[in-house]
C-alpha positions as CSV (number, residue, x, y, z in Angstrom):
1,X,-10.0,10.9,-24.3
2,X,-13.0,9.1,-23.2
3,X,-15.0,10.7,-19.7
4,X,-13.7,7.5,-17.8
5,X,-10.2,8.2,-19.1
6,X,-10.4,11.6,-18.0
7,X,-12.1,10.8,-14.5
8,X,-9.4,8.4,-13.9
9,X,-6.8,11.0,-14.6
10,X,-8.5,13.1,-12.4
11,X,-8.7,10.9,-9.6
12,X,-5.0,11.4,-9.0
13,X,-2.8,8.1,-9.2
14,X,0.0,11.0,-9.0
15,X,3.6,10.7,-8.2
16,X,5.1,13.2,-5.4
17,X,6.5,16.1,-6.9
18,X,9.3,18.4,-5.8
19,X,11.2,21.3,-7.5
20,X,13.9,23.1,-6.5
21,X,15.2,26.5,-8.1
22,X,18.4,25.4,-10.3
23,X,21.6,26.3,-8.9
24,X,24.1,29.2,-10.5
25,X,27.0,27.5,-12.1
26,X,30.2,27.4,-10.0
27,X,33.2,29.5,-10.8
28,X,36.1,28.2,-12.3
29,X,39.1,27.3,-9.9
30,X,42.9,26.9,-10.7
31,X,42.7,23.1,-10.1
32,X,43.7,20.5,-12.6
33,X,40.1,21.2,-14.6
34,X,37.3,23.5,-13.7
35,X,33.8,22.0,-12.9
36,X,32.3,21.8,-16.4
37,X,29.7,24.5,-17.1
38,X,26.0,23.9,-17.0
39,X,24.7,22.5,-20.0
40,X,21.3,24.7,-21.8
41,X,18.1,23.6,-22.4
42,X,16.9,26.1,-24.8
43,X,15.9,25.2,-28.2
44,X,16.1,27.3,-30.9
45,X,12.7,29.6,-31.9
46,X,10.3,28.3,-34.5
47,X,9.0,29.9,-37.3
48,X,5.6,30.9,-38.3
49,X,4.1,31.3,-34.3
50,X,1.1,32.9,-34.2
51,X,0.6,35.7,-31.8
52,X,-3.0,35.8,-30.6
53,X,-1.9,38.6,-27.9
54,X,-4.6,41.1,-29.7
55,X,-7.4,42.3,-27.5
56,X,-10.7,43.1,-29.7
57,X,-14.1,43.0,-29.1
58,X,-15.9,39.7,-28.3
59,X,-18.4,38.0,-31.3
60,X,-21.2,37.0,-29.1
61,X,-22.8,35.7,-32.6
62,X,-25.5,32.3,-32.0
63,X,-25.0,29.8,-34.4
64,X,-28.1,29.6,-35.8
65,X,-28.3,33.6,-36.4
66,X,-25.0,34.1,-38.0
67,X,-24.6,36.5,-40.6
68,X,-22.9,35.6,-43.5
69,X,-19.8,33.5,-43.3
70,X,-17.1,36.6,-44.8
71,X,-18.5,39.1,-42.6
72,X,-18.1,37.1,-39.7
73,X,-14.2,36.1,-40.7
74,X,-13.8,39.5,-40.9
75,X,-14.5,40.0,-36.9
76,X,-12.1,37.0,-36.2
77,X,-9.3,39.0,-37.1
78,X,-10.3,41.2,-34.2
79,X,-11.6,38.7,-31.8
80,X,-10.2,38.3,-28.4
81,X,-8.5,35.1,-27.0
82,X,-11.4,33.4,-25.3
83,X,-10.9,30.4,-23.4
84,X,-12.0,29.2,-20.0
85,X,-9.1,30.9,-18.2
86,X,-10.0,35.0,-17.7
87,X,-8.4,37.9,-19.4
88,X,-4.9,38.6,-18.3
89,X,-5.8,42.2,-17.5
90,X,-8.0,40.6,-14.8
91,X,-6.1,38.4,-13.2
92,X,-3.4,40.1,-11.2
93,X,-4.4,38.2,-8.1
94,X,-3.8,34.4,-9.7
95,X,-1.1,35.0,-12.6
96,X,1.3,33.9,-10.0
97,X,0.1,30.4,-9.2
98,X,-1.4,29.6,-12.6
99,X,1.9,30.8,-14.0
100,X,3.7,28.3,-11.8
101,X,1.7,25.2,-12.9
102,X,1.8,26.2,-16.6
103,X,5.5,26.5,-16.3
104,X,5.8,22.9,-14.9
105,X,3.6,21.6,-17.9
106,X,5.1,23.5,-20.6
107,X,8.2,22.0,-19.0
108,X,6.7,18.1,-18.9
109,X,5.5,18.6,-22.8
110,X,8.8,18.9,-23.9
111,X,8.8,14.9,-23.3
112,X,6.8,12.8,-21.9
113,X,9.8,11.0,-20.2
114,X,10.3,14.1,-18.2
115,X,7.7,12.6,-15.3
116,X,10.4,10.7,-13.9
117,X,11.9,13.6,-12.5
118,X,9.2,14.1,-10.2
119,X,9.9,10.8,-8.7
120,X,13.3,11.5,-8.1
121,X,14.5,12.8,-4.6
122,X,17.4,15.3,-3.9
123,X,19.8,13.6,-0.9
124,X,21.4,15.2,1.4
125,X,24.5,16.3,-0.5
126,X,25.7,18.7,1.6
127,X,26.5,16.3,4.3
128,X,28.7,14.2,1.8
129,X,32.3,13.9,0.8
130,X,33.4,14.7,-2.2
131,X,34.0,10.9,-3.1
132,X,30.6,10.0,-2.1
133,X,29.2,13.0,-3.8
134,X,31.4,11.6,-7.1
135,X,29.6,7.9,-6.6
136,X,25.9,9.3,-6.4
137,X,26.4,11.6,-9.5
138,X,27.7,8.3,-11.4
139,X,24.5,6.2,-10.0
140,X,22.2,9.1,-11.2
141,X,23.7,8.8,-14.8
142,X,23.6,5.1,-14.8
143,X,20.1,4.7,-13.4
144,X,17.9,7.4,-14.8
145,X,17.3,9.2,-17.9
146,X,19.8,12.0,-18.5
147,X,17.0,14.5,-19.1
148,X,15.6,14.1,-15.6
149,X,18.5,14.8,-13.2
150,X,19.5,18.0,-13.8
151,X,17.8,19.1,-10.3
152,X,19.9,17.0,-8.6
153,X,23.1,17.3,-10.8
154,X,23.2,21.0,-10.0
155,X,22.7,20.6,-6.3
156,X,25.7,17.9,-6.5
157,X,27.9,19.8,-8.8
158,X,27.3,22.8,-6.7
159,X,28.6,20.8,-3.3
160,X,31.1,19.2,-4.7
161,X,32.6,22.4,-6.2
162,X,32.2,24.4,-2.7
163,X,33.8,21.2,-1.0
164,X,36.8,21.2,-3.5
165,X,37.4,24.8,-3.6
166,X,38.0,24.8,0.5
167,X,40.7,22.0,-0.2
168,X,42.0,24.1,-3.0
169,X,42.7,27.0,-0.8
170,X,44.1,25.0,2.1
171,X,46.5,23.1,-0.3
172,X,47.4,26.5,-1.9
173,X,48.2,28.2,1.4
174,X,50.2,25.0,2.4
175,X,52.3,25.5,-1.3
176,X,52.8,29.3,-0.8
177,X,54.2,28.6,2.9
178,X,56.4,26.2,1.7
179,X,58.1,28.9,-0.2
180,X,56.0,28.3,-3.5
181,X,55.0,30.8,-5.8
182,X,51.1,31.6,-6.5
183,X,51.5,31.7,-9.9
184,X,53.0,28.2,-10.4
185,X,50.4,26.2,-8.0
186,X,48.8,23.3,-9.2
187,X,46.9,20.7,-7.6
188,X,45.9,17.5,-9.0
189,X,43.0,15.5,-7.3
190,X,41.9,11.6,-8.4
191,X,38.1,12.4,-7.2
192,X,38.2,15.6,-9.0
193,X,39.3,13.9,-12.1
194,X,37.1,11.0,-11.7
195,X,34.0,13.9,-11.1
196,X,34.8,15.5,-14.4
197,X,34.9,12.7,-16.2
198,X,31.1,11.9,-14.7
199,X,30.7,15.4,-15.3
200,X,31.5,15.1,-19.2
201,X,29.4,11.9,-19.5
202,X,26.3,14.1,-18.5
203,X,27.1,16.6,-20.5
204,X,27.8,14.6,-23.8
205,X,24.3,12.8,-23.1
206,X,22.5,15.6,-22.3
207,X,23.9,17.5,-25.9
208,X,22.8,14.4,-27.6
209,X,19.3,14.1,-26.2
210,X,18.6,17.7,-26.7
211,X,19.9,17.6,-30.3
212,X,17.4,14.8,-30.9
213,X,14.5,16.4,-29.0
214,X,15.1,19.1,-31.0
215,X,14.3,17.9,-33.9
216,X,11.2,15.9,-32.8
217,X,10.1,19.1,-31.1
218,X,10.1,21.2,-34.3
219,X,8.7,18.9,-36.2
220,X,5.7,18.4,-33.8
221,X,5.6,22.0,-33.5
222,X,4.9,22.0,-37.5
223,X,1.7,19.6,-37.3
224,X,0.3,21.5,-34.3
225,X,0.4,24.7,-36.2
226,X,-0.8,22.9,-39.8
227,X,-3.8,21.3,-37.3
228,X,-4.4,25.3,-36.1
229,X,-4.6,26.5,-40.0
230,X,-6.8,23.3,-40.4
231,X,-9.1,24.3,-38.0
232,X,-9.3,28.0,-38.8
233,X,-10.2,26.6,-42.5
234,X,-13.1,24.9,-41.1
235,X,-15.1,28.2,-40.7
236,X,-15.3,28.8,-44.2
237,X,-15.8,25.0,-45.1
238,X,-19.2,24.6,-47.4
239,X,-19.7,20.6,-46.3
240,X,-22.1,19.4,-44.6
241,X,-22.0,20.3,-41.3
242,X,-22.0,17.0,-39.7
243,X,-19.1,16.2,-41.9
244,X,-17.3,19.2,-40.7
245,X,-18.1,18.7,-37.2
246,X,-16.4,15.0,-38.2
247,X,-13.6,16.2,-39.6
248,X,-13.1,18.9,-36.3
249,X,-13.2,16.0,-33.9
250,X,-10.6,14.3,-36.0
251,X,-8.5,17.3,-36.1
252,X,-8.7,17.6,-32.2
253,X,-7.6,13.9,-32.1
254,X,-4.5,14.5,-34.4
255,X,-3.8,17.5,-32.0
256,X,-3.5,15.1,-28.9
257,X,-1.4,12.7,-30.6
258,X,1.1,15.5,-32.2
259,X,3.5,14.9,-29.7
260,X,5.4,17.7,-27.4
261,X,6.6,21.0,-28.7
262,X,9.5,23.4,-27.2
263,X,8.1,24.5,-23.8
264,X,8.6,28.3,-25.2
265,X,5.6,27.4,-27.5
266,X,3.6,25.5,-25.5
267,X,1.4,28.0,-23.9
268,X,1.5,30.0,-27.1
269,X,0.4,27.4,-29.2
270,X,-2.3,25.7,-26.6
271,X,-3.8,29.2,-26.6
272,X,-4.0,29.4,-30.4
273,X,-5.7,26.3,-30.7
274,X,-8.5,26.8,-28.0
275,X,-8.8,30.5,-29.3
276,X,-9.8,28.9,-33.1
277,X,-11.5,26.0,-31.2
278,X,-14.0,28.4,-29.3
279,X,-14.5,30.5,-32.8
280,X,-15.4,27.2,-34.6
281,X,-18.1,26.6,-31.6
282,X,-19.2,30.1,-31.5
283,X,-18.9,31.2,-34.8
284,X,-20.4,28.5,-37.7
285,X,-23.8,27.5,-38.3
286,X,-23.2,24.3,-35.9
287,X,-25.7,22.0,-34.9
288,X,-27.0,22.8,-31.5
289,X,-27.4,20.0,-30.3
290,X,-23.6,18.3,-31.2
291,X,-22.5,21.7,-29.7
292,X,-24.6,21.6,-26.3
293,X,-23.5,17.7,-26.2
294,X,-19.8,18.6,-26.1
295,X,-20.4,21.9,-24.1
296,X,-22.2,19.4,-21.3
297,X,-19.5,16.7,-21.7
298,X,-16.7,19.3,-21.1
299,X,-18.6,21.0,-18.0
300,X,-19.0,17.4,-16.4
301,X,-15.6,17.1,-16.8
302,X,-14.2,20.0,-15.7
303,X,-16.6,20.0,-12.9
304,X,-15.1,16.5,-11.7
305,X,-11.7,18.6,-12.1
306,X,-12.6,21.1,-9.9
307,X,-14.0,19.0,-7.3
308,X,-10.9,16.8,-7.4
309,X,-8.6,20.2,-6.5
310,X,-11.0,21.2,-4.2
311,X,-9.9,17.6,-2.4
312,X,-6.4,18.5,-3.2
313,X,-6.4,21.8,-1.3
314,X,-7.5,20.0,1.9
315,X,-4.5,17.8,1.6
316,X,-1.4,18.2,4.0
317,X,0.7,16.4,1.2
318,X,1.9,19.9,-0.7
319,X,4.0,18.5,-2.8
320,X,1.7,15.6,-3.8
321,X,-1.3,17.9,-4.5
322,X,0.7,20.4,-6.5
323,X,2.1,17.6,-8.7
324,X,-1.6,16.1,-9.2
325,X,-2.5,19.5,-9.6
326,X,-0.5,19.8,-12.6
327,X,-2.1,17.2,-14.3
328,X,-5.4,18.3,-13.6
329,X,-4.2,21.5,-15.3
330,X,-3.0,19.6,-18.1
331,X,-6.5,18.0,-18.5
332,X,-8.4,20.9,-18.4
333,X,-6.1,22.4,-21.2
334,X,-5.1,19.7,-23.3
335,X,-7.9,17.3,-23.0
336,X,-11.1,19.3,-22.6
337,X,-12.6,22.0,-24.4
338,X,-14.8,24.8,-24.3
339,X,-18.1,24.9,-21.6
340,X,-21.2,27.0,-22.6
341,X,-20.4,31.0,-22.1
342,X,-22.4,31.3,-19.1
343,X,-20.8,28.9,-17.1
344,X,-16.8,29.7,-18.2
345,X,-16.2,32.5,-15.9
346,X,-17.6,30.9,-12.7
347,X,-15.7,27.3,-13.4
348,X,-12.4,28.9,-14.0
349,X,-12.7,31.0,-10.8
350,X,-13.5,28.2,-9.0
351,X,-10.8,25.8,-10.3
352,X,-8.1,29.1,-10.2
353,X,-9.3,29.3,-6.3
354,X,-8.7,25.6,-5.6
355,X,-5.1,26.1,-7.2
356,X,-4.4,29.6,-5.8
357,X,-5.2,27.5,-2.1
358,X,-2.7,24.4,-3.0
359,X,-0.4,27.2,-4.3
360,X,-0.8,29.5,-1.0
361,X,-0.1,26.5,0.9
362,X,3.2,25.3,-1.0
363,X,4.4,28.7,-0.3
364,X,3.9,28.3,3.1
365,X,5.2,25.2,3.5
366,X,8.6,26.2,1.8
367,X,8.4,29.3,4.7
368,X,8.3,27.1,7.4
369,X,10.7,25.1,5.9
370,X,12.9,27.8,5.9
371,X,12.0,28.4,9.6
372,X,13.0,24.8,10.4
373,X,16.3,25.5,8.7
374,X,16.8,28.4,11.2
375,X,17.7,26.1,13.8
376,X,20.3,24.5,11.3
377,X,21.7,27.7,11.0
378,X,21.8,28.3,14.8
379,X,23.9,25.0,14.8
380,X,26.3,26.2,12.1
381,X,26.8,29.6,13.5
382,X,27.8,27.5,16.4
383,X,29.9,25.1,14.8
384,X,31.4,28.4,13.2
385,X,32.2,30.1,16.4
386,X,33.7,26.9,17.9
387,X,36.3,26.7,15.2
388,X,37.0,30.5,15.4
389,X,38.0,29.9,19.0
390,X,40.3,26.6,18.2
391,X,41.6,29.1,15.5
392,X,42.6,31.7,18.5
393,X,44.4,29.2,20.7
394,X,47.7,30.3,21.0
395,X,49.2,26.4,21.7
396,X,52.5,26.2,20.3
397,X,53.5,22.5,20.7
398,X,53.1,19.7,18.1
399,X,51.0,17.6,19.9
400,X,48.4,20.5,20.8
401,X,48.4,21.4,17.5
402,X,47.7,17.8,16.6
403,X,44.5,17.8,18.9
404,X,43.4,20.9,17.4
405,X,43.6,19.5,13.8
406,X,41.5,16.6,14.8
407,X,38.9,18.9,16.6
408,X,38.8,21.2,13.1
409,X,38.0,17.9,11.1
410,X,35.2,16.6,13.8
411,X,33.7,20.1,13.6
412,X,34.1,20.4,9.8
413,X,32.0,17.3,9.7
414,X,29.6,18.1,12.2
415,X,28.9,21.2,9.9
416,X,28.3,19.6,7.0
417,X,26.2,17.1,8.8
418,X,24.0,20.1,10.4
419,X,21.7,20.1,7.0
420,X,20.4,23.0,5.2
421,X,19.6,26.4,6.4
422,X,17.7,29.1,4.3
423,X,18.7,30.2,0.9
424,X,18.9,33.7,1.9
425,X,21.8,32.8,4.0
426,X,23.6,30.0,2.1
427,X,26.1,31.6,0.5
428,X,27.1,34.1,3.8
429,X,27.1,31.0,6.3
430,X,28.9,28.6,3.6
431,X,31.6,32.0,3.6
432,X,31.7,32.4,7.1
433,X,32.6,28.7,7.6
434,X,35.2,28.5,4.9
435,X,37.0,32.0,6.3
436,X,36.8,30.4,10.2
437,X,38.5,27.4,8.6
438,X,41.1,29.2,6.3
439,X,42.1,31.3,9.5
440,X,43.1,27.8,11.5
441,X,44.8,26.4,8.5
442,X,46.8,29.8,8.5
443,X,48.0,29.3,11.9
444,X,48.5,25.8,11.7
445,X,50.7,26.3,8.3
446,X,52.5,29.1,10.2
447,X,53.4,27.2,13.4
448,X,54.6,24.0,11.0
449,X,56.6,26.5,8.6
450,X,58.6,27.5,11.9
451,X,58.7,24.3,13.4
452,X,60.2,23.1,9.8
453,X,63.3,25.2,10.7
454,X,63.6,23.8,13.7
455,X,63.4,20.4,12.2
456,X,65.9,21.2,9.6
457,X,68.7,22.2,12.3
458,X,67.4,18.7,13.8
459,X,68.2,17.0,10.6
460,X,71.6,18.6,10.3
461,X,72.4,17.3,13.8
462,X,71.5,13.5,13.0
463,X,73.4,14.1,9.3
464,X,76.4,14.5,11.7
465,X,75.9,11.5,14.1
466,X,75.5,9.0,10.7
467,X,78.7,10.4,9.6
468,X,80.1,9.4,13.2
469,X,78.7,6.0,13.0
470,X,79.6,5.2,9.3
471,X,83.4,6.6,10.1
472,X,83.5,3.8,13.3
473,X,81.2,0.9,11.7
474,X,84.7,-0.8,11.1
475,X,86.5,0.4,13.8
476,X,88.3,-2.9,15.5
477,X,89.0,-1.0,18.9
478,X,86.0,-2.2,20.4
479,X,86.2,-1.1,24.2
480,X,87.2,2.6,22.7
481,X,84.4,2.3,19.8
482,X,81.4,0.6,21.8
483,X,80.9,3.5,24.5
484,X,81.1,5.9,21.3
485,X,78.3,4.0,19.5
486,X,76.2,3.6,22.5
487,X,76.5,7.6,22.9
488,X,75.6,8.5,19.6
489,X,72.5,6.4,20.1
490,X,71.5,8.4,23.1
491,X,72.1,11.4,21.8
492,X,70.3,10.5,18.6
493,X,67.1,9.5,20.6
494,X,67.8,13.3,22.3
495,X,67.5,15.5,19.1
496,X,63.6,16.4,18.0
497,X,61.8,15.6,14.9
498,X,63.2,15.9,11.2
499,X,61.1,17.0,8.1
500,X,58.9,13.9,7.4
501,X,60.1,13.2,3.9
502,X,64.0,12.5,5.5
503,X,62.6,10.8,8.2
504,X,62.9,7.1,6.9
505,X,66.1,7.9,5.0
506,X,68.1,9.2,7.8
507,X,67.2,6.5,10.4
508,X,68.0,3.8,8.0
509,X,71.2,4.9,7.0
510,X,71.9,5.6,10.8
511,X,70.2,2.5,11.8
512,X,72.4,0.4,9.0
513,X,75.7,2.0,10.3
514,X,75.1,1.2,13.9
515,X,73.9,-2.3,13.1
516,X,76.9,-2.9,11.1
517,X,79.3,-2.4,13.8
518,X,77.5,-4.1,17.1
519,X,76.8,-7.1,14.4
520,X,80.7,-7.2,13.9
521,X,80.9,-6.7,17.9
522,X,78.5,-9.3,19.0
523,X,80.4,-11.9,16.3
524,X,83.6,-11.3,18.1
525,X,81.6,-11.6,21.5
526,X,80.5,-15.0,20.3
527,X,83.6,-16.0,19.3
528,X,84.9,-15.8,22.9
529,X,82.0,-17.0,24.2
530,X,82.7,-20.3,23.0
531,X,85.9,-20.4,25.0
532,X,84.0,-19.3,27.7
533,X,81.4,-21.6,27.8
534,X,84.0,-24.5,27.7
535,X,84.9,-23.2,30.8
536,X,81.9,-23.5,32.5
537,X,81.6,-26.8,31.5
538,X,84.8,-27.4,33.0
539,X,83.7,-25.6,36.1
540,X,80.6,-27.3,36.5
541,X,82.2,-30.8,36.7
542,X,84.6,-29.7,39.4
543,X,81.8,-28.3,41.3
544,X,80.2,-31.7,41.2
545,X,83.4,-33.6,42.2
546,X,83.8,-30.8,45.2
547,X,80.4,-31.4,46.3
548,X,81.1,-34.9,46.4
549,X,84.8,-34.5,48.4
550,X,84.9,-36.4,51.5
551,X,87.7,-35.0,54.1
552,X,90.0,-37.5,55.7
553,X,90.1,-35.5,59.2
554,X,93.4,-34.9,58.8
555,X,93.6,-31.0,58.7
556,X,97.3,-31.0,56.5
557,X,96.0,-33.2,54.0
558,X,92.3,-32.1,53.7
559,X,93.4,-28.4,53.4
560,X,95.9,-29.6,50.2
561,X,93.0,-31.4,48.8
562,X,90.9,-28.2,48.9
563,X,94.0,-26.3,47.8
564,X,94.3,-28.5,44.6
565,X,90.3,-28.2,44.1
566,X,90.9,-24.3,44.2
567,X,93.9,-24.1,42.3
568,X,92.3,-26.5,39.5
569,X,88.9,-23.9,39.5
570,X,91.4,-21.0,38.7
571,X,93.2,-22.5,36.0
572,X,90.2,-23.0,34.2
573,X,89.6,-19.4,33.8
574,X,86.4,-17.3,33.2
575,X,83.2,-18.2,32.3
576,X,80.6,-16.0,30.2
577,X,78.8,-13.3,32.8
578,X,75.8,-14.8,32.5
579,X,77.2,-17.9,34.2
580,X,79.1,-16.3,36.9
581,X,77.1,-17.9,39.5
582,X,78.7,-20.9,39.3
583,X,81.7,-19.2,41.5
584,X,79.2,-18.7,44.3
585,X,78.3,-22.3,44.2
586,X,81.8,-23.1,44.2
587,X,82.5,-21.0,47.0
588,X,79.5,-22.1,49.1
589,X,80.8,-25.6,48.8
590,X,84.4,-24.9,50.0
591,X,82.4,-22.8,53.1
592,X,81.2,-26.4,53.6
593,X,84.7,-28.1,53.4
594,X,86.3,-25.3,55.7
595,X,83.4,-25.8,58.3
596,X,84.4,-29.5,58.8
597,X,88.6,-28.7,59.2
598,X,89.5,-28.3,62.9
599,X,92.0,-25.7,62.9
600,X,92.9,-22.2,63.4
601,X,89.9,-20.2,62.3
602,X,91.9,-17.1,61.2
603,X,93.9,-18.8,58.7
604,X,90.7,-20.8,57.2
605,X,89.3,-17.3,56.9
606,X,92.4,-16.2,54.8
607,X,92.1,-19.3,52.7
608,X,88.6,-18.7,52.1
609,X,89.1,-15.0,51.2
610,X,91.9,-15.7,49.0
611,X,90.0,-17.7,46.9
612,X,87.0,-15.3,46.7
613,X,89.4,-13.3,45.6
614,X,90.6,-14.9,42.7
615,X,87.0,-14.9,41.3
616,X,86.8,-11.3,41.7
617,X,89.9,-10.5,39.7
618,X,88.8,-9.5,36.2
619,X,91.5,-8.6,33.3
620,X,91.4,-4.5,32.7
621,X,88.6,-4.7,35.5
622,X,89.0,-3.6,39.1
623,X,85.3,-2.7,39.7
624,X,84.7,-6.1,41.9
625,X,87.9,-5.7,44.1
626,X,87.4,-1.8,44.8
627,X,84.0,-2.6,45.9
628,X,85.1,-5.4,48.2
629,X,88.2,-3.1,49.3
630,X,85.6,-0.3,50.2
631,X,83.4,-3.3,52.2
632,X,86.4,-4.3,54.3
633,X,87.3,-0.4,55.0
634,X,83.7,0.0,56.7
635,X,83.9,-3.5,57.9
636,X,87.3,-2.1,59.8
637,X,85.8,1.0,60.7
638,X,82.8,-0.3,62.1
639,X,84.6,-3.0,64.6
640,X,87.1,-0.3,65.8
641,X,84.0,1.6,66.5
642,X,82.5,-1.5,68.8
643,X,85.5,-1.6,70.3
644,X,85.8,1.9,71.5
645,X,82.0,1.7,72.4
646,X,82.9,-1.5,74.7
647,X,85.9,0.0,75.9
648,X,84.2,3.1,77.0
649,X,81.6,1.0,78.7
650,X,84.1,-0.6,80.9
651,X,84.8,2.8,82.6
652,X,81.4,2.2,84.3
653,X,82.9,-0.7,85.8
654,X,86.2,0.8,87.2
655,X,85.2,-0.2,91.0
656,X,84.1,-3.6,90.3
657,X,85.6,-7.1,90.2
658,X,86.3,-8.5,87.1
659,X,85.0,-12.0,88.4
660,X,81.9,-10.3,87.8
661,X,79.9,-11.9,85.1
662,X,78.8,-8.8,83.4
663,X,82.2,-7.5,83.3
664,X,83.6,-10.8,81.9
665,X,81.1,-11.0,78.9
666,X,82.0,-7.0,77.9
667,X,86.1,-8.1,78.0
668,X,85.5,-11.4,76.5
669,X,83.5,-9.4,73.6
670,X,86.0,-6.7,73.0
671,X,88.6,-9.6,72.8
672,X,86.4,-11.2,70.2
673,X,85.8,-7.7,68.0
674,X,90.0,-7.2,68.0
675,X,90.5,-10.9,66.6
676,X,88.1,-9.9,64.2
677,X,89.8,-6.5,63.6
678,X,92.9,-8.3,63.0
679,X,91.4,-10.7,60.4
680,X,89.8,-7.4,58.3
681,X,93.0,-6.0,58.7
682,X,94.6,-8.9,56.8
683,X,92.1,-9.1,54.3
684,X,92.7,-5.5,53.3
685,X,96.7,-5.9,53.1
686,X,95.5,-8.9,50.7
687,X,93.3,-7.4,48.5
688,X,95.5,-4.3,48.0
689,X,98.7,-6.4,46.7
690,X,96.0,-7.7,44.0
691,X,96.6,-4.3,42.4
């Protein structure tokens, strides 16, 4: 890699990196199919790994004053692993931040396409429903490389499992409360099947990827080990130093292009490589100018890397800084060789300090993130308390429980939308939430279990009414059956709920039997109504004649004409109940005719009354006549009261001459009421004769 290339990498056009700790696999449930176990990423160990952990004294032999090669090679076996990084026993304070970077780079080293995983953001899966989680899972599989979505898949899998477990507990309790045996419980969910199918696709694709990658990683590791062996062999090379140096540079280029290797061999292989590269520089009779030129170039590039790391240490975008720092460490380790010995500790300490600053800021960021999530924890604990409060409510009506069910559904939604809580209390919070919801569900199920007993009693009552309706739907005695059918319809409404699965069925049976009867009744009435409508048409024509009738002025002849019209009206018969207003019109027309007659008012009044009685008389129904008789009796009582009152008033005029105008009015009024009383009494006799 050229100097310009190194600088371009170091300047940091780097994507945002977020690393999440993988979550543990979900526990299996007794649902239709357990959530599939997590696919493992480890590769098999590769033989011929080079162990460079042995510590010996450092050889500081000047390349221009080296003793014979055989003696030096004996000493090489005892040489300490000496790179730009400090020795392990001196780095207790910085191991954590360096190890974090190296672990991330080791993971990326297995596949160059792994860099995509740093661009993927984890969404708020906690607030998603099982359907939404499944859709998100499928989209990840379709749109991204399978090896780069593990963090998101783990989180989706965890959230889906938690939500499905809660649903499963609820369904199991309902099953047991309905009388089922726990060992027989089985629950199938379409969304669960869809999620499992997506996970199978993910697992199979990931397994295929790892199988192919494993073969490539092993081959690449063999290449790198072979390159290390060749570099080791350059120490004994008897060729011209320039030829050896050219060969060395060629081996370095081969190393850079050798491809990814297993992550568990990454650091060991790179340390071995750097170890032998430094031996090559430190031990051989290398041309000092070439070596110093290399050292100078490496120092310049590493200094620029340090300067960039120090800039990143001031950047407030923690994830971006960390991601670019990973690249800088990779450049430092993979693309650049050693520097002069006198600069090694100094530049490494400076680079390590910048790394530690970024590391500490990142740790602080996540610590502060947990503090921010403390508010979410408070909100969730408040929601849990509300759920517990609703669960403890002793309301015992169906309507009250329906309100509580809606309230719990809203609180559940609020809980999932409240955001993440600190990782250390995540399980505890989720457990408390599930416990509160479970308590509510148990109380709800207990209520509806008792309610179902009442519903089964109601079911038996309604079945009895259905049988009555079926037994009478073909009854021809409409007068007796109609009140019965109306009564059982009223009784049906008074009976409470029945089990939902039976509700529609029994209603259709009852409604069918009732409709069958009333359809027959209406058909019968429609047939009778044809005759009644014909009568109505005849009365309408006769009414027109009465309205057009002209009296001759001869009372006897005119009364005869009027009675003929009355007889004709009676002969026509009854009209439909909704057309009975025509009788009122006829009586009004008669009143007009009677008013034109010059004859005894009492006689006229009785003629009119007899006509009225005819209209009030109904076959098998005396209610109208009863009402009229009660009215007449009331009027007789009222008139008698008026007469008594007037006669009592006359006592005040005992010494007054009857010619007094006031006395005359009273006497006249008494006579008038007595005449009226006679008419009412005649009417009462007449109406009694109608029964």
